[in-house]
C-alpha positions in Angstrom: 161.4 104.8 118.4 160.6 101.1 118.1 160.1 99.5 114.9 156.7 97.3 113.9 156.6 94.1 115.4 154.8 91.0 115.1 152.7 91.4 118.5 149.5 92.3 116.9 149.9 89.5 114.4 150.7 86.8 117.1 147.5 86.9 118.6 145.2 85.7 115.6 145.3 82.8 113.7 147.5 82.4 110.8 147.8 83.2 108.2 147.4 87.2 108.6 147.7 89.6 106.1 148.8 93.2 106.6 147.0 95.8 104.3 148.2 99.6 103.8 147.8 102.1 100.6 149.8 104.9 99.3 148.8 107.7 97.2 145.4 109.3 98.9 146.7 112.8 98.7 148.5 113.1 96.0 146.5 115.2 92.9 147.1 112.8 89.9 147.2 109.1 89.6 145.9 106.0 91.3 145.4 105.1 94.9 147.7 101.6 95.4 146.9 98.9 98.7 149.0 96.0 99.2 148.3 92.8 101.2 151.4 91.4 102.7 151.4 87.7 104.4 155.1 87.5 106.3 156.7 84.4 107.5 157.3 85.0 110.6 160.5 82.4 110.4 162.2 84.3 107.0 161.5 88.2 106.7 163.4 91.1 105.8 165.3 92.9 108.4 164.6 96.6 108.5 160.7 96.7 107.8 158.9 99.8 109.2 156.9 102.4 107.9 157.4 103.3 104.5 157.3 107.0 105.7 160.5 106.5 108.0 162.6 104.9 105.0 164.6 106.5 102.6 163.6 105.6 98.9 166.6 103.0 98.2 165.8 101.3 101.7 162.3 100.8 100.5 163.3 99.5 97.4 165.6 97.2 98.9 163.1 95.5 101.3 160.3 95.8 98.5 162.8 93.5 96.3 163.9 91.0 99.4 159.9 90.8 100.5 158.6 89.9 96.5 161.0 86.5 97.4 159.7 85.1 100.7 156.5 87.0 101.3 152.9 86.6 99.4 151.7 89.9 98.0 148.6 90.9 96.7 148.4 94.8 95.2 145.4 96.4 93.9 144.7 99.8 93.0 141.8 102.3 92.4 142.0 103.8 89.2 141.6 108.1 88.8 138.1 107.2 87.3 136.9 105.5 90.3 138.0 108.0 92.8 136.2 110.6 91.2 133.3 108.6 91.2 133.4 107.3 94.4 135.1 109.8 96.4 138.9 108.9 97.7 138.0 107.1 100.9 135.9 104.8 99.1 138.4 104.0 96.5 141.0 103.4 99.2 138.5 101.0 100.3 137.8 99.2 96.8 141.8 99.1 96.5 142.6 97.3 99.9 139.6 94.4 98.9 141.2 93.8 95.2 144.7 93.6 97.2 143.5 91.2 99.4 142.0 89.6 96.9 144.9 89.5 94.6 147.0 87.2 97.4 145.9 83.9 96.0 145.2 83.1 99.5 142.9 83.3 101.6 143.8 85.0 105.1 142.6 84.3 108.4 142.5 87.8 109.5 143.4 91.0 108.1 144.7 93.7 109.7 144.0 97.1 108.1 145.9 100.3 108.7 143.5 103.1 109.6 140.4 103.0 111.7 138.2 101.3 109.5 138.2 98.2 107.1 136.5 97.5 103.9 133.1 96.4 103.5 133.8 92.7 103.1 133.2 89.1 104.6 136.2 88.4 106.1 137.4 88.4 109.6 139.8 91.9 109.9 140.6 94.7 112.2 141.5 98.0 112.0 144.6 99.2 113.4 145.3 103.2 113.8 149.3 103.9 113.2 149.2 100.4 111.8 152.2 100.6 109.4 154.1 101.8 112.9 153.2 99.3 115.1 152.1 95.8 112.9 155.3 94.5 110.8 153.0 93.0 108.3 151.2 96.4 107.8 154.5 98.3 107.4 155.5 95.6 104.6 152.2 96.5 102.7 153.0 100.0 103.3 156.6 99.4 101.7 154.9 97.3 98.9 152.3 99.9 98.4 154.7 102.8 98.1 157.3 101.2 95.9 154.8 100.4 93.6 152.8 103.6 93.0 156.2 105.2 92.9 157.3 103.5 89.9 154.1 104.1 88.5 154.5 107.7 88.8 157.6 107.7 87.5 156.5 105.6 84.2 153.8 108.2 84.2 156.0 110.9 84.3 157.5 109.7 80.7 154.2 110.5 79.1 152.8 113.5 80.6 156.1 115.6 80.9 156.6 119.1 82.8 154.6 117.9 86.3 157.6 116.6 88.0 155.7 113.3 88.9 159.1 111.5 88.5 160.1 113.5 92.0 157.0 114.5 93.4 155.2 111.3 92.7 151.7 113.5 92.0 151.5 115.1 95.3 150.7 119.0 95.5 154.0 120.3 95.7 154.5 124.1 94.2 156.4 122.5 91.5 153.2 120.0 90.8 150.7 122.9 91.1 152.9 125.5 88.8 152.9 123.0 86.1 148.9 122.4 86.8 148.5 125.9 86.0 150.6 126.3 82.8 150.1 123.0 81.5 146.1 122.6 82.3 145.5 118.7 84.2 146.2 115.6 81.9 143.5 112.5 82.2 145.7 111.3 85.3 144.6 113.7 87.1 142.1 113.9 89.7 138.7 116.2 88.5 137.3 115.8 92.3 140.0 117.2 93.5 139.9 120.8 94.3 143.1 122.0 93.0 142.0 120.3 89.7 138.6 121.4 89.8 139.3 124.8 90.2 141.5 124.5 87.0 138.6 123.2 84.7 138.3 119.9 82.5 140.5 120.4 79.6 142.5 117.4 79.4 146.4 118.6 78.5 148.8 116.6 76.7 146.7 114.7 74.7 
């Protein structure tokens, strides 16, 4: 299968930013978005949809991207997810990621079927992380950033397995939820957490 390329970027004026997010499905932790502007003459080899790469490859590409790309990261907190819902929290995180670039892109390519409500030229691309190199790069940055955050949170809230499951609803995580109760980092609006009640654990 072909890897993401620059075909979709080349039809737009520079600079072009790719945007993607990580963490819509987990039961705990923020949703994290990244915006990336690649230098087409100098970029890491092996960029692909983050889901298609092993963790070690994502980390290696992330480190190289941090040296040669313009990167912005934004997140929406658990509280914002619960108030806005995960869709609008995702849009908010993407907007914050582009705002954090420090450079206003001429075009933003967004993974998915809808762009945030912003006053900037943008195109939504379904499966963009598998087709567009800038979006794929953003998917790597978002995934690595969020995974590192969840590993840090795991030290504060042991027992839930976040260092490995990253907050996703694995059997291990759901067993811990039932045994220990939800933490302040659990998404109260998500059914598996809501059904357990609202008592904080590990405080």
